[in-house]
All heavy atoms as TSV, in Angstrom:
chain	resi	resn	atom	element	x	y	z
A	1	MET	N	N	137.808	146.957	164.079
A	1	MET	CA	C	139.177	146.734	164.713
A	1	MET	C	C	139.836	148.058	164.816
A	1	MET	O	O	139.888	148.931	163.929
A	1	MET	CB	C	139.900	145.766	163.694
A	1	MET	CG	C	141.307	145.511	164.293
A	1	MET	SD	S	142.247	144.241	163.311
A	1	MET	CE	C	142.830	145.245	161.991
A	2	MET	N	N	140.494	148.138	166.027
A	2	MET	CA	C	141.285	149.391	166.300
A	2	MET	C	C	142.775	149.013	166.511
A	2	MET	O	O	142.959	147.843	167.010
A	2	MET	CB	C	140.786	149.972	167.548
A	2	MET	CG	C	141.456	151.335	167.861
A	2	MET	SD	S	141.022	152.132	169.407
A	2	MET	CE	C	139.215	152.184	169.335
A	3	LYS	N	N	143.644	149.833	166.002
A	3	LYS	CA	C	145.112	149.602	166.213
A	3	LYS	C	C	145.439	150.303	167.602
A	3	LYS	O	O	145.256	151.519	167.638
A	3	LYS	CB	C	145.897	150.122	165.091
A	3	LYS	CG	C	145.636	149.383	163.830
A	3	LYS	CD	C	146.401	149.909	162.662
A	3	LYS	CE	C	147.923	149.554	162.666
A	3	LYS	NZ	N	148.564	149.996	161.508
A	4	ILE	N	N	145.977	149.504	168.449
A	4	ILE	CA	C	146.255	150.026	169.818
A	4	ILE	C	C	147.729	149.781	170.083
A	4	ILE	O	O	148.240	148.671	169.953
A	4	ILE	CB	C	145.441	149.293	170.910
A	4	ILE	CG1	C	143.887	149.513	170.675
A	4	ILE	CG2	C	145.786	149.704	172.266
A	4	ILE	CD1	C	142.940	148.776	171.521
A	5	GLY	N	N	148.409	150.921	170.566
A	5	GLY	CA	C	149.770	150.743	171.014
A	5	GLY	C	C	149.896	150.862	172.501
A	5	GLY	O	O	149.173	151.656	173.098
A	6	MET	N	N	150.796	150.039	173.049
A	6	MET	CA	C	150.919	149.988	174.472
A	6	MET	C	C	152.390	149.985	174.779
A	6	MET	O	O	153.189	149.329	174.144
A	6	MET	CB	C	150.190	148.814	175.077
A	6	MET	CG	C	150.254	148.742	176.543
A	6	MET	SD	S	149.337	147.345	177.226
A	6	MET	CE	C	147.693	147.686	176.662
A	7	PHE	N	N	152.790	150.827	175.746
A	7	PHE	CA	C	154.192	150.688	176.210
A	7	PHE	C	C	154.337	150.970	177.704
A	7	PHE	O	O	153.491	151.545	178.358
A	7	PHE	CB	C	155.086	151.765	175.396
A	7	PHE	CG	C	155.066	153.164	175.782
A	7	PHE	CD1	C	155.973	153.650	176.701
A	7	PHE	CD2	C	154.145	154.033	175.276
A	7	PHE	CE1	C	156.000	154.977	177.080
A	7	PHE	CE2	C	154.097	155.380	175.566
A	7	PHE	CZ	C	155.031	155.821	176.444
A	8	ASP	N	N	155.422	150.461	178.212
A	8	ASP	CA	C	155.912	150.742	179.541
A	8	ASP	C	C	157.343	150.529	179.619
A	8	ASP	O	O	158.014	150.368	178.609
A	8	ASP	CB	C	155.103	149.842	180.559
A	8	ASP	CG	C	155.617	148.476	180.531
A	8	ASP	OD1	O	156.066	147.953	179.505
A	8	ASP	OD2	O	155.546	147.728	181.514
A	9	SER	N	N	157.895	150.600	180.827
A	9	SER	CA	C	159.341	150.412	181.043
A	9	SER	C	C	159.784	148.924	180.841
A	9	SER	O	O	160.988	148.653	180.999
A	9	SER	CB	C	159.769	150.924	182.394
A	9	SER	OG	O	159.128	150.085	183.411
A	10	GLY	N	N	158.876	148.047	180.556
A	10	GLY	CA	C	159.160	146.703	180.314
A	10	GLY	C	C	158.960	145.788	181.475
A	10	GLY	O	O	159.388	144.603	181.467
A	11	VAL	N	N	158.320	146.189	182.595
A	11	VAL	CA	C	158.184	145.439	183.764
A	11	VAL	C	C	156.688	144.765	183.850
A	11	VAL	O	O	156.591	143.620	183.897
A	11	VAL	CB	C	158.547	146.255	185.007
A	11	VAL	CG1	C	158.328	145.437	186.289
A	11	VAL	CG2	C	159.994	146.641	184.977
A	12	GLY	N	N	155.738	145.682	183.849
A	12	GLY	CA	C	154.500	145.071	184.155
A	12	GLY	C	C	153.423	145.251	182.916
A	12	GLY	O	O	152.322	144.831	183.058
A	13	GLY	N	N	153.912	145.868	181.866
A	13	GLY	CA	C	152.905	146.126	180.773
A	13	GLY	C	C	152.304	144.906	180.048
A	13	GLY	O	O	151.270	144.913	179.538
A	14	LEU	N	N	153.034	143.778	180.057
A	14	LEU	CA	C	152.524	142.566	179.393
A	14	LEU	C	C	151.342	142.078	180.104
A	14	LEU	O	O	150.354	141.540	179.472
A	14	LEU	CB	C	153.625	141.473	179.308
A	14	LEU	CG	C	154.715	141.781	178.284
A	14	LEU	CD1	C	155.809	140.704	178.333
A	14	LEU	CD2	C	154.124	141.848	176.866
A	15	THR	N	N	151.293	142.281	181.487
A	15	THR	CA	C	150.076	141.838	182.182
A	15	THR	C	C	148.902	142.804	181.857
A	15	THR	O	O	147.788	142.231	181.611
A	15	THR	CB	C	150.389	142.014	183.780
A	15	THR	OG1	O	151.445	141.222	184.018
A	15	THR	CG2	C	149.192	141.529	184.586
A	16	VAL	N	N	149.122	144.045	181.698
A	16	VAL	CA	C	148.088	144.960	181.250
A	16	VAL	C	C	147.616	144.602	179.747
A	16	VAL	O	O	146.450	144.494	179.469
A	16	VAL	CB	C	148.576	146.431	181.290
A	16	VAL	CG1	C	147.458	147.313	180.774
A	16	VAL	CG2	C	148.850	146.830	182.721
A	17	LEU	N	N	148.592	144.308	179.005
A	17	LEU	CA	C	148.318	143.936	177.544
A	17	LEU	C	C	147.414	142.649	177.500
A	17	LEU	O	O	146.470	142.593	176.785
A	17	LEU	CB	C	149.495	143.749	176.741
A	17	LEU	CG	C	149.393	143.257	175.317
A	17	LEU	CD1	C	148.619	144.216	174.468
A	17	LEU	CD2	C	150.757	142.965	174.583
A	18	LYS	N	N	147.810	141.646	178.298
A	18	LYS	CA	C	147.071	140.513	178.301
A	18	LYS	C	C	145.625	140.724	178.767
A	18	LYS	O	O	144.627	140.168	178.148
A	18	LYS	CB	C	147.613	139.438	179.222
A	18	LYS	CG	C	146.834	138.026	179.187
A	18	LYS	CD	C	147.466	137.070	180.064
A	18	LYS	CE	C	146.659	135.734	180.026
A	18	LYS	NZ	N	145.320	135.802	179.767
A	19	SER	N	N	145.388	141.557	179.757
A	19	SER	CA	C	144.005	141.939	180.265
A	19	SER	C	C	143.251	142.579	179.223
A	19	SER	O	O	142.076	142.265	179.061
A	19	SER	CB	C	144.145	142.766	181.514
A	19	SER	OG	O	144.721	142.011	182.603
A	20	VAL	N	N	143.875	143.538	178.582
A	20	VAL	CA	C	143.134	144.263	177.534
A	20	VAL	C	C	142.796	143.364	176.297
A	20	VAL	O	O	141.727	143.427	175.867
A	20	VAL	CB	C	143.966	145.487	177.054
A	20	VAL	CG1	C	143.343	146.076	175.845
A	20	VAL	CG2	C	144.166	146.525	178.204
A	21	TYR	N	N	143.770	142.569	175.953
A	21	TYR	CA	C	143.596	141.638	174.810
A	21	TYR	C	C	142.435	140.661	175.104
A	21	TYR	O	O	141.597	140.298	174.311
A	21	TYR	CB	C	144.842	140.856	174.436
A	21	TYR	CG	C	144.680	139.848	173.381
A	21	TYR	CD1	C	144.579	140.353	172.032
A	21	TYR	CD2	C	144.471	138.544	173.606
A	21	TYR	CE1	C	144.449	139.377	171.019
A	21	TYR	CE2	C	144.254	137.653	172.577
A	21	TYR	CZ	C	144.213	138.081	171.223
A	21	TYR	OH	O	143.973	137.190	170.263
A	22	ASP	N	N	142.438	140.105	176.340
A	22	ASP	CA	C	141.413	139.156	176.761
A	22	ASP	C	C	139.943	139.772	176.645
A	22	ASP	O	O	139.075	139.099	176.285
A	22	ASP	CB	C	141.639	138.700	178.146
A	22	ASP	CG	C	142.815	137.646	178.271
A	22	ASP	OD1	O	143.268	137.256	177.237
A	22	ASP	OD2	O	143.214	137.395	179.388
A	23	LYS	N	N	139.997	140.994	176.922
A	23	LYS	CA	C	138.611	141.752	176.911
A	23	LYS	C	C	138.254	142.166	175.498
A	23	LYS	O	O	137.099	142.162	175.133
A	23	LYS	CB	C	138.579	142.873	177.810
A	23	LYS	CG	C	137.221	143.512	178.102
A	23	LYS	CD	C	137.145	144.330	179.269
A	23	LYS	CE	C	135.754	144.878	179.521
A	23	LYS	NZ	N	135.595	145.552	180.755
A	24	TYR	N	N	139.242	142.570	174.654
A	24	TYR	CA	C	139.019	143.058	173.301
A	24	TYR	C	C	139.997	142.393	172.365
A	24	TYR	O	O	140.920	142.988	171.817
A	24	TYR	CB	C	139.266	144.655	173.303
A	24	TYR	CG	C	138.478	145.336	174.331
A	24	TYR	CD1	C	139.082	145.705	175.510
A	24	TYR	CD2	C	137.118	145.599	174.071
A	24	TYR	CE1	C	138.306	146.553	176.431
A	24	TYR	CE2	C	136.446	146.347	175.036
A	24	TYR	CZ	C	136.992	146.725	176.183
A	24	TYR	OH	O	136.259	147.459	177.094
A	25	PRO	N	N	139.720	141.155	172.022
A	25	PRO	CA	C	140.655	140.401	171.176
A	25	PRO	C	C	140.632	140.687	169.719
A	25	PRO	O	O	141.475	140.240	168.999
A	25	PRO	CB	C	140.129	138.856	171.362
A	25	PRO	CG	C	138.736	139.042	171.730
A	25	PRO	CD	C	138.572	140.340	172.513
A	26	ASN	N	N	139.645	141.414	169.329
A	26	ASN	CA	C	139.473	141.760	167.900
A	26	ASN	C	C	140.278	143.008	167.441
A	26	ASN	O	O	140.073	143.419	166.328
A	26	ASN	CB	C	137.971	141.903	167.407
A	26	ASN	CG	C	137.353	140.545	167.665
A	26	ASN	OD1	O	137.817	139.571	167.481
A	26	ASN	ND2	N	136.076	140.673	168.149
A	27	ASN	N	N	141.044	143.515	168.261
A	27	ASN	CA	C	141.908	144.652	167.930
A	27	ASN	C	C	143.317	144.195	167.518
A	27	ASN	O	O	143.797	143.124	167.918
A	27	ASN	CB	C	141.895	145.671	169.069
A	27	ASN	CG	C	140.638	146.255	169.419
A	27	ASN	OD1	O	139.943	146.780	168.382
A	27	ASN	ND2	N	140.188	146.238	170.620
A	28	GLU	N	N	144.129	145.157	166.958
A	28	GLU	CA	C	145.509	144.846	166.667
A	28	GLU	C	C	146.283	145.672	167.624
A	28	GLU	O	O	146.008	146.780	167.893
A	28	GLU	CB	C	145.789	145.377	165.213
A	28	GLU	CG	C	147.242	145.192	164.740
A	28	GLU	CD	C	147.472	145.641	163.376
A	28	GLU	OE1	O	146.526	145.797	162.640
A	28	GLU	OE2	O	148.663	145.952	163.109
A	29	TYR	N	N	147.306	144.944	168.260
A	29	TYR	CA	C	148.050	145.588	169.321
A	29	TYR	C	C	149.574	145.530	168.896
A	29	TYR	O	O	150.112	144.543	168.388
A	29	TYR	CB	C	147.927	144.715	170.615
A	29	TYR	CG	C	146.553	144.745	171.157
A	29	TYR	CD1	C	145.595	143.713	170.753
A	29	TYR	CD2	C	146.141	145.703	171.966
A	29	TYR	CE1	C	144.356	143.685	171.254
A	29	TYR	CE2	C	144.781	145.716	172.538
A	29	TYR	CZ	C	143.960	144.750	172.153
A	29	TYR	OH	O	142.645	144.788	172.622
A	30	ILE	N	N	150.199	146.635	169.340
A	30	ILE	CA	C	151.662	146.726	169.214
A	30	ILE	C	C	152.089	147.037	170.645
A	30	ILE	O	O	151.639	148.054	171.249
A	30	ILE	CB	C	152.141	147.806	168.222
A	30	ILE	CG1	C	151.793	147.399	166.799
A	30	ILE	CG2	C	153.672	147.866	168.301
A	30	ILE	CD1	C	152.159	148.421	165.778
A	31	TYR	N	N	153.061	146.175	171.131
A	31	TYR	CA	C	153.589	146.535	172.490
A	31	TYR	C	C	155.000	146.897	172.429
A	31	TYR	O	O	155.817	146.177	171.767
A	31	TYR	CB	C	153.411	145.201	173.415
A	31	TYR	CG	C	154.106	145.343	174.725
A	31	TYR	CD1	C	153.465	146.009	175.697
A	31	TYR	CD2	C	155.269	144.701	174.932
A	31	TYR	CE1	C	154.091	146.105	177.003
A	31	TYR	CE2	C	155.878	144.830	176.170
A	31	TYR	CZ	C	155.290	145.498	177.222
A	31	TYR	OH	O	155.914	145.657	178.401
A	32	VAL	N	N	155.373	147.909	173.235
A	32	VAL	CA	C	156.841	148.223	173.309
A	32	VAL	C	C	157.233	148.222	174.778
A	32	VAL	O	O	156.608	148.963	175.622
A	32	VAL	CB	C	157.140	149.620	172.707
A	32	VAL	CG1	C	158.548	150.070	173.094
A	32	VAL	CG2	C	156.846	149.643	171.221
A	33	GLY	N	N	158.087	147.266	175.181
A	33	GLY	CA	C	158.651	147.227	176.499
A	33	GLY	C	C	160.037	147.908	176.454
A	33	GLY	O	O	160.895	147.356	175.814
A	34	ASP	N	N	160.137	149.031	177.074
A	34	ASP	CA	C	161.460	149.802	176.937
A	34	ASP	C	C	162.445	149.349	178.000
A	34	ASP	O	O	162.885	150.030	178.919
A	34	ASP	CB	C	161.087	151.286	177.110
A	34	ASP	CG	C	162.299	152.214	176.886
A	34	ASP	OD1	O	163.293	151.698	176.240
A	34	ASP	OD2	O	162.294	153.414	177.189
A	35	ASN	N	N	162.837	148.137	177.840
A	35	ASN	CA	C	163.817	147.476	178.791
A	35	ASN	C	C	165.162	148.190	178.695
A	35	ASN	O	O	165.869	148.256	179.706
A	35	ASN	CB	C	164.034	145.986	178.429
A	35	ASN	CG	C	162.780	145.147	178.666
A	35	ASN	OD1	O	162.047	145.390	179.700
A	35	ASN	ND2	N	162.503	144.200	177.723
A	36	LYS	N	N	165.527	148.751	177.615
A	36	LYS	CA	C	166.791	149.451	177.442
A	36	LYS	C	C	166.970	150.523	178.468
A	36	LYS	O	O	168.063	150.763	179.077
A	36	LYS	CB	C	166.965	150.035	176.038
A	36	LYS	CG	C	168.244	150.830	175.854
A	36	LYS	CD	C	168.292	151.382	174.385
A	36	LYS	CE	C	169.471	152.273	174.289
A	36	LYS	NZ	N	169.405	153.081	172.964
A	37	ASN	N	N	165.846	151.279	178.736
A	37	ASN	CA	C	165.884	152.448	179.593
A	37	ASN	C	C	165.330	152.166	180.946
A	37	ASN	O	O	165.163	153.099	181.806
A	37	ASN	CB	C	165.279	153.660	178.974
A	37	ASN	CG	C	165.890	154.036	177.742
A	37	ASN	OD1	O	167.064	154.416	177.681
A	37	ASN	ND2	N	165.109	154.025	176.642
A	38	SER	N	N	164.920	150.919	181.268
A	38	SER	CA	C	164.339	150.603	182.523
A	38	SER	C	C	165.450	150.504	183.669
A	38	SER	O	O	166.555	150.156	183.287
A	38	SER	CB	C	163.712	149.259	182.369
A	38	SER	OG	O	163.016	148.886	183.542
A	39	PRO	N	N	165.131	150.794	184.841
A	39	PRO	CA	C	163.906	151.281	185.360
A	39	PRO	C	C	163.616	152.760	185.091
A	39	PRO	O	O	164.617	153.566	185.071
A	39	PRO	CB	C	163.895	151.045	186.844
A	39	PRO	CG	C	165.406	151.111	187.201
A	39	PRO	CD	C	166.069	150.636	185.961
A	40	TYR	N	N	162.420	153.205	185.053
A	40	TYR	CA	C	162.108	154.600	184.753
A	40	TYR	C	C	162.115	155.424	186.122
A	40	TYR	O	O	162.293	156.659	186.022
A	40	TYR	CB	C	160.670	154.730	184.267
A	40	TYR	CG	C	160.557	154.499	182.731
A	40	TYR	CD1	C	161.606	154.095	181.973
A	40	TYR	CD2	C	159.467	154.809	182.184
A	40	TYR	CE1	C	161.461	153.801	180.607
A	40	TYR	CE2	C	159.194	154.603	180.787
A	40	TYR	CZ	C	160.215	154.130	180.051
A	40	TYR	OH	O	160.119	153.886	178.686
A	41	GLY	N	N	162.082	154.812	187.293
A	41	GLY	CA	C	162.072	155.469	188.507
A	41	GLY	C	C	163.072	156.488	188.849
A	41	GLY	O	O	162.911	157.498	189.586
A	42	ASP	N	N	164.326	156.252	188.393
A	42	ASP	CA	C	165.469	157.132	188.636
A	42	ASP	C	C	165.780	158.151	187.479
A	42	ASP	O	O	166.785	158.765	187.542
A	42	ASP	CB	C	166.668	156.251	188.953
A	42	ASP	CG	C	167.099	155.417	187.818
A	42	ASP	OD1	O	166.359	155.225	186.826
A	42	ASP	OD2	O	168.255	154.853	187.796
A	43	LYS	N	N	164.892	158.232	186.473
A	43	LYS	CA	C	165.099	159.051	185.363
A	43	LYS	C	C	164.478	160.519	185.618
A	43	LYS	O	O	163.514	160.658	186.339
A	43	LYS	CB	C	164.448	158.544	184.054
A	43	LYS	CG	C	164.896	157.043	183.743
A	43	LYS	CD	C	166.362	157.066	183.471
A	43	LYS	CE	C	166.750	155.765	182.818
A	43	LYS	NZ	N	167.285	154.783	183.802
A	44	SER	N	N	165.025	161.503	184.899
A	44	SER	CA	C	164.538	162.863	185.042
A	44	SER	C	C	163.269	162.994	184.157
A	44	SER	O	O	162.948	162.145	183.304
A	44	SER	CB	C	165.567	163.931	184.552
A	44	SER	OG	O	165.718	163.780	183.119
A	45	LYS	N	N	162.533	164.052	184.414
A	45	LYS	CA	C	161.321	164.301	183.571
A	45	LYS	C	C	161.657	164.465	182.127
A	45	LYS	O	O	160.991	164.003	181.301
A	45	LYS	CB	C	160.636	165.573	184.163
A	45	LYS	CG	C	159.850	165.451	185.428
A	45	LYS	CD	C	159.216	166.723	185.842
A	45	LYS	CE	C	158.571	166.494	187.211
A	45	LYS	NZ	N	157.918	167.744	187.648
A	46	ASP	N	N	162.779	165.134	181.960
A	46	ASP	CA	C	163.269	165.333	180.478
A	46	ASP	C	C	163.528	164.007	179.801
A	46	ASP	O	O	163.237	163.748	178.671
A	46	ASP	CB	C	164.503	166.289	180.376
A	46	ASP	CG	C	164.144	167.665	180.624
A	46	ASP	OD1	O	162.912	168.024	180.387
A	46	ASP	OD2	O	164.989	168.445	180.970
A	47	GLU	N	N	164.209	163.143	180.486
A	47	GLU	CA	C	164.509	161.801	180.014
A	47	GLU	C	C	163.256	161.033	179.675
A	47	GLU	O	O	163.099	160.455	178.630
A	47	GLU	CB	C	165.418	160.936	180.970
A	47	GLU	CG	C	166.800	161.440	181.049
A	47	GLU	CD	C	167.593	160.653	182.128
A	47	GLU	OE1	O	167.131	160.712	183.257
A	47	GLU	OE2	O	168.611	160.183	181.741
A	48	LEU	N	N	162.324	160.979	180.615
A	48	LEU	CA	C	161.038	160.317	180.396
A	48	LEU	C	C	160.290	160.851	179.277
A	48	LEU	O	O	159.716	160.158	178.486
A	48	LEU	CB	C	160.163	160.296	181.707
A	48	LEU	CG	C	160.827	159.574	182.889
A	48	LEU	CD1	C	159.958	159.779	184.205
A	48	LEU	CD2	C	160.957	158.071	182.629
A	49	TYR	N	N	160.294	162.183	179.185
A	49	TYR	CA	C	159.588	162.856	178.036
A	49	TYR	C	C	160.244	162.409	176.737
A	49	TYR	O	O	159.460	162.061	175.718
A	49	TYR	CB	C	159.653	164.375	178.219
A	49	TYR	CG	C	159.079	165.119	177.069
A	49	TYR	CD1	C	157.609	165.306	177.012
A	49	TYR	CD2	C	159.769	165.523	175.912
A	49	TYR	CE1	C	157.042	165.962	175.990
A	49	TYR	CE2	C	159.101	166.166	174.870
A	49	TYR	CZ	C	157.820	166.460	174.917
A	49	TYR	OH	O	157.170	167.041	173.904
A	50	ASN	N	N	161.528	162.368	176.680
A	50	ASN	CA	C	162.178	161.916	175.400
A	50	ASN	C	C	161.879	160.528	175.085
A	50	ASN	O	O	161.603	160.141	173.915
A	50	ASN	CB	C	163.750	162.136	175.496
A	50	ASN	CG	C	164.039	163.644	175.471
A	50	ASN	OD1	O	163.320	164.409	174.916
A	50	ASN	ND2	N	165.134	164.022	176.120
A	51	TYR	N	N	161.844	159.597	176.116
A	51	TYR	CA	C	161.552	158.190	175.838
A	51	TYR	C	C	160.128	158.063	175.285
A	51	TYR	O	O	159.852	157.467	174.283
A	51	TYR	CB	C	161.660	157.327	177.070
A	51	TYR	CG	C	163.040	157.322	177.720
A	51	TYR	CD1	C	163.131	157.070	179.083
A	51	TYR	CD2	C	164.216	157.499	177.028
A	51	TYR	CE1	C	164.351	157.015	179.735
A	51	TYR	CE2	C	165.417	157.484	177.681
A	51	TYR	CZ	C	165.580	157.275	179.039
A	51	TYR	OH	O	166.723	157.261	179.659
A	52	ALA	N	N	159.228	158.727	175.979
A	52	ALA	CA	C	157.847	158.607	175.581
A	52	ALA	C	C	157.553	159.222	174.154
A	52	ALA	O	O	156.828	158.590	173.424
A	52	ALA	CB	C	156.900	159.349	176.655
A	53	THR	N	N	158.080	160.307	173.867
A	53	THR	CA	C	158.006	160.980	172.637
A	53	THR	C	C	158.509	160.045	171.541
A	53	THR	O	O	157.831	159.903	170.430
A	53	THR	CB	C	158.719	162.314	172.614
A	53	THR	OG1	O	158.200	163.188	173.619
A	53	THR	CG2	C	158.501	162.967	171.203
A	54	ARG	N	N	159.601	159.474	171.743
A	54	ARG	CA	C	160.202	158.554	170.704
A	54	ARG	C	C	159.204	157.326	170.445
A	54	ARG	O	O	158.976	156.956	169.240
A	54	ARG	CB	C	161.527	158.012	171.184
A	54	ARG	CG	C	162.246	157.158	170.089
A	54	ARG	CD	C	163.581	156.660	170.604
A	54	ARG	NE	N	163.304	155.594	171.489
A	54	ARG	CZ	C	163.561	155.449	172.760
A	54	ARG	NH1	N	164.195	156.489	173.380
A	54	ARG	NH2	N	163.368	154.345	173.490
A	55	ILE	N	N	158.664	156.750	171.494
A	55	ILE	CA	C	157.716	155.606	171.311
A	55	ILE	C	C	156.418	156.093	170.719
A	55	ILE	O	O	155.897	155.360	169.902
A	55	ILE	CB	C	157.570	154.886	172.692
A	55	ILE	CG1	C	158.942	154.282	173.175
A	55	ILE	CG2	C	156.549	153.854	172.634
A	55	ILE	CD1	C	158.896	153.820	174.577
A	56	ILE	N	N	155.927	157.196	171.168
A	56	ILE	CA	C	154.593	157.734	170.631
A	56	ILE	C	C	154.791	158.045	169.183
A	56	ILE	O	O	153.931	157.666	168.302
A	56	ILE	CB	C	154.163	158.903	171.420
A	56	ILE	CG1	C	153.668	158.438	172.762
A	56	ILE	CG2	C	153.101	159.613	170.641
A	56	ILE	CD1	C	153.442	159.595	173.742
A	57	ASP	N	N	155.922	158.544	168.767
A	57	ASP	CA	C	156.165	158.819	167.286
A	57	ASP	C	C	156.186	157.528	166.539
A	57	ASP	O	O	155.690	157.488	165.358
A	57	ASP	CB	C	157.559	159.577	167.072
A	57	ASP	CG	C	157.447	160.965	167.469
A	57	ASP	OD1	O	156.309	161.590	167.621
A	57	ASP	OD2	O	158.562	161.682	167.724
A	58	TYR	N	N	156.781	156.446	167.108
A	58	TYR	CA	C	156.885	155.177	166.500
A	58	TYR	C	C	155.390	154.693	166.226
A	58	TYR	O	O	155.106	154.132	165.143
A	58	TYR	CB	C	157.643	154.176	167.412
A	58	TYR	CG	C	157.524	152.731	167.034
A	58	TYR	CD1	C	158.411	152.276	166.035
A	58	TYR	CD2	C	156.679	151.897	167.616
A	58	TYR	CE1	C	158.389	150.874	165.688
A	58	TYR	CE2	C	156.619	150.529	167.256
A	58	TYR	CZ	C	157.541	150.090	166.276
A	58	TYR	OH	O	157.492	148.723	165.958
A	59	PHE	N	N	154.517	154.833	167.272
A	59	PHE	CA	C	153.151	154.358	167.137
A	59	PHE	C	C	152.374	155.303	166.111
A	59	PHE	O	O	151.558	154.689	165.223
A	59	PHE	CB	C	152.403	154.520	168.481
A	59	PHE	CG	C	152.804	153.505	169.532
A	59	PHE	CD1	C	152.726	153.821	170.830
A	59	PHE	CD2	C	153.117	152.190	169.126
A	59	PHE	CE1	C	153.016	152.807	171.767
A	59	PHE	CE2	C	153.456	151.234	170.095
A	59	PHE	CZ	C	153.376	151.556	171.446
A	60	ILE	N	N	152.733	156.575	165.997
A	60	ILE	CA	C	151.982	157.449	165.078
A	60	ILE	C	C	152.399	157.028	163.643
A	60	ILE	O	O	151.485	156.961	162.715
A	60	ILE	CB	C	152.315	158.881	165.328
A	60	ILE	CG1	C	151.560	159.358	166.628
A	60	ILE	CG2	C	151.874	159.722	164.168
A	60	ILE	CD1	C	152.055	160.679	167.081
A	61	GLU	N	N	153.552	156.629	163.367
A	61	GLU	CA	C	154.129	156.163	162.088
A	61	GLU	C	C	153.382	154.913	161.644
A	61	GLU	O	O	153.263	154.702	160.484
A	61	GLU	CB	C	155.569	155.938	162.103
A	61	GLU	CG	C	156.419	157.223	162.302
A	61	GLU	CD	C	157.895	156.886	162.557
A	61	GLU	OE1	O	158.328	155.738	162.537
A	61	GLU	OE2	O	158.606	157.939	162.769
A	62	ARG	N	N	152.841	154.168	162.644
A	62	ARG	CA	C	152.181	152.979	162.318
A	62	ARG	C	C	150.569	153.023	162.333
A	62	ARG	O	O	149.948	152.040	162.430
A	62	ARG	CB	C	152.698	151.717	163.241
A	62	ARG	CG	C	154.049	151.345	162.730
A	62	ARG	CD	C	154.927	150.830	163.800
A	62	ARG	NE	N	156.193	150.608	163.317
A	62	ARG	CZ	C	157.189	151.492	163.016
A	62	ARG	NH1	N	156.911	152.800	163.173
A	62	ARG	NH2	N	158.321	151.135	162.541
A	63	ASP	N	N	150.134	154.308	162.416
A	63	ASP	CA	C	148.693	154.605	162.401
A	63	ASP	C	C	148.001	153.994	163.558
A	63	ASP	O	O	146.856	153.660	163.435
A	63	ASP	CB	C	148.100	154.183	161.075
A	63	ASP	CG	C	146.746	154.740	160.689
A	63	ASP	OD1	O	146.582	155.869	161.093
A	63	ASP	OD2	O	145.973	154.085	160.169
A	64	ILE	N	N	148.622	154.028	164.753
A	64	ILE	CA	C	147.928	153.615	165.967
A	64	ILE	C	C	146.942	154.652	166.352
A	64	ILE	O	O	147.163	155.845	166.288
A	64	ILE	CB	C	149.037	153.435	167.118
A	64	ILE	CG1	C	150.045	152.336	166.694
A	64	ILE	CG2	C	148.322	153.215	168.481
A	64	ILE	CD1	C	149.428	150.965	166.670
A	65	LYS	N	N	145.773	154.196	166.695
A	65	LYS	CA	C	144.643	155.074	167.078
A	65	LYS	C	C	144.444	155.389	168.519
A	65	LYS	O	O	143.835	156.322	168.970
A	65	LYS	CB	C	143.382	154.490	166.475
A	65	LYS	CG	C	143.374	154.343	164.995
A	65	LYS	CD	C	143.517	155.698	164.278
A	65	LYS	CE	C	143.488	155.552	162.874
A	65	LYS	NZ	N	144.009	156.584	162.146
A	66	LEU	N	N	145.007	154.403	169.380
A	66	LEU	CA	C	144.840	154.539	170.890
A	66	LEU	C	C	146.209	154.137	171.415
A	66	LEU	O	O	146.759	153.080	171.119
A	66	LEU	CB	C	143.790	153.659	171.431
A	66	LEU	CG	C	143.556	153.666	172.949
A	66	LEU	CD1	C	143.064	154.982	173.387
A	66	LEU	CD2	C	142.653	152.567	173.254
A	67	ILE	N	N	146.756	154.979	172.395
A	67	ILE	CA	C	148.000	154.674	173.025
A	67	ILE	C	C	147.826	154.559	174.518
A	67	ILE	O	O	147.132	155.387	175.110
A	67	ILE	CB	C	149.035	155.723	172.698
A	67	ILE	CG1	C	149.408	155.818	171.238
A	67	ILE	CG2	C	150.276	155.527	173.598
A	67	ILE	CD1	C	150.251	157.015	170.844
A	68	VAL	N	N	148.257	153.335	175.077
A	68	VAL	CA	C	148.098	153.034	176.473
A	68	VAL	C	C	149.523	153.104	177.128
A	68	VAL	O	O	150.451	152.377	176.565
A	68	VAL	CB	C	147.476	151.701	176.749
A	68	VAL	CG1	C	147.346	151.387	178.258
A	68	VAL	CG2	C	145.971	151.701	176.134
A	69	ILE	N	N	149.687	153.846	178.133
A	69	ILE	CA	C	150.992	153.834	178.875
A	69	ILE	C	C	150.710	153.029	180.067
A	69	ILE	O	O	150.042	153.439	180.958
A	69	ILE	CB	C	151.454	155.334	179.206
A	69	ILE	CG1	C	151.621	156.134	177.876
A	69	ILE	CG2	C	152.742	155.230	179.953
A	69	ILE	CD1	C	151.877	157.552	178.164
A	70	ALA	N	N	151.333	151.860	180.123
A	70	ALA	CA	C	151.069	150.827	181.203
A	70	ALA	C	C	152.039	151.108	182.406
A	70	ALA	O	O	153.093	151.291	182.341
A	70	ALA	CB	C	151.217	149.473	180.661
């Protein structure tokens, strides 16, 4: 079993999560949909970097072994 973290802006990531889960159901998943900062399309590179860093740090604190940005 692998601990997998997945995040996106909160729009399409659940579809990706379902597809991955259907193929690999024996893993543990943590999903973060960043609806607070959505949509990402109008954000600067610095803003996106800060959002991603915060979420990745959250995953690292939970011993996630693989991170998927959906």
